[in-house]
C-alpha positions as CSV (number, residue, x, y, z in Angstrom):
1,M,17.2,-29.1,13.5
2,K,15.8,-30.2,10.2
3,K,13.3,-27.9,8.4
4,S,9.9,-29.3,7.5
5,L,8.7,-29.3,3.9
6,A,6.4,-26.4,4.8
7,Q,9.3,-24.3,6.2
8,E,11.4,-25.1,3.1
9,K,8.5,-24.2,0.8
10,F,7.9,-20.9,2.6
11,G,11.6,-20.0,2.2
12,Y,11.5,-20.9,-1.5
13,V,8.3,-18.8,-2.0
14,V,10.0,-15.8,-0.3
15,N,13.0,-16.3,-2.6
16,V,10.8,-16.5,-5.7
17,L,8.9,-13.4,-4.8
18,L,12.0,-11.3,-4.0
19,Y,13.7,-12.6,-7.2
20,L,10.7,-11.6,-9.4
21,L,10.4,-8.2,-7.7
22,N,14.0,-7.4,-8.5
23,Q,13.8,-8.3,-12.2
24,E,13.6,-5.5,-14.8
25,K,11.4,-7.6,-16.9
26,P,9.5,-10.8,-16.2
27,P,11.9,-13.8,-16.6
28,T,11.0,-16.9,-18.6
29,V,10.7,-20.0,-16.5
30,M,14.0,-21.2,-18.0
31,E,15.8,-18.0,-17.0
32,F,14.3,-18.4,-13.5
33,L,15.5,-22.0,-13.2
34,E,18.9,-21.1,-14.6
35,A,19.2,-18.5,-11.8
36,K,19.0,-21.4,-9.4
37,I,16.7,-19.7,-7.0
38,V,15.0,-23.0,-6.2
39,P,15.9,-26.6,-7.3
40,R,14.1,-27.5,-10.6
41,A,12.3,-30.5,-9.1
42,T,11.1,-28.5,-6.1
43,F,9.8,-25.8,-8.5
44,Y,7.8,-28.2,-10.6
45,N,6.7,-30.6,-7.9
46,H,5.9,-28.2,-5.0
47,L,5.9,-24.5,-6.0
48,K,4.6,-23.7,-9.5
49,D,1.0,-24.7,-8.9
50,S,1.0,-23.3,-5.4
51,L,2.2,-19.9,-6.6
52,E,-0.5,-19.8,-9.2
53,K,-3.3,-21.1,-7.0
54,A,-2.3,-18.6,-4.3
55,G,-2.7,-15.8,-6.9
56,I,0.7,-14.4,-6.4
57,V,2.5,-15.5,-9.6
58,E,1.0,-15.7,-13.1
59,F,2.6,-17.8,-15.8
60,R,2.0,-16.5,-19.4
61,V,2.6,-18.4,-22.6
62,N,4.2,-16.1,-25.2
63,P,3.8,-16.3,-29.0
64,D,7.3,-17.9,-29.2
65,R,6.0,-20.6,-26.7
66,T,8.2,-19.4,-23.9
67,I,6.5,-19.0,-20.5
68,T,7.2,-15.9,-18.5
69,M,6.6,-15.4,-14.7
70,H,4.7,-12.3,-13.6
71,L,3.9,-11.1,-10.1
72,T,0.3,-10.4,-9.7
73,E,-0.8,-7.3,-7.8
74,R,-1.2,-9.4,-4.7
75,G,2.2,-11.0,-5.3
76,R,3.8,-7.6,-5.7
77,K,2.4,-6.3,-2.5
78,I,3.6,-9.4,-0.6
79,A,7.1,-9.2,-2.2
80,E,7.4,-5.5,-1.4
81,A,6.4,-6.2,2.2
82,L,9.0,-9.0,2.3
83,R,11.7,-6.7,0.9
84,S,10.8,-4.1,3.5
85,I,11.1,-6.7,6.3
86,E,14.4,-7.9,4.8
87,E,15.8,-4.4,4.7
88,K,14.8,-3.8,8.3
89,L,16.3,-7.0,9.5
90,K,19.6,-6.1,7.7
91,K,19.6,-2.7,9.4
92,A,18.9,-4.3,12.8
93,R,21.7,-6.8,12.2
94,L,24.0,-4.0,11.2
95,I,23.1,-2.0,14.3
96,Y,23.6,-5.1,16.5
97,C,27.1,-5.7,14.9
98,L,28.1,-2.1,15.4
99,K,27.0,-2.3,19.1
100,E,29.1,-5.5,19.5
101,I,32.1,-3.8,17.9
102,F,31.7,-0.8,20.1
103,L,31.5,-3.0,23.2
104,V,34.6,-4.9,22.3
105,R,36.5,-1.7,21.7
106,L,35.2,-0.3,24.9
107,C,36.3,-3.4,26.8
108,D,39.8,-3.3,25.1
109,R,40.1,0.4,26.1
110,K,39.0,-0.4,29.7
111,Q,41.6,-3.2,29.9
112,K,44.4,-0.9,28.6
113,I,43.5,1.7,31.2
114,I,43.4,-0.8,34.0
115,A,46.7,-2.3,32.8
116,S,48.3,1.2,32.8
117,I,47.1,1.9,36.3
118,E,48.3,-1.4,37.8
119,I,51.7,-1.5,39.5
């Protein structure tokens, strides 16, 4: 099933926020684009203005004319909530995988016991 532009854009926004949250210092736009978090055209055509208008990312022009990307307070809160959700999903997936492994091993053990009993 093909994703709609809105779904793709949401995914990109999540990626942008998590990327910025994990940086030690605000990256320049060029550093961000070089990290290939989102396609360059998508960033300029669909995201940059939306991130700024939504009040979640601020773009600052520096004295050397580079532009750095900064999470606003609102953006930081959203990014932290997303990171928390991501961590919980990873834990849930890990627990699910461990349960699956346990069940497979239990079935293998059961089959071995049954095979040893059969005449």
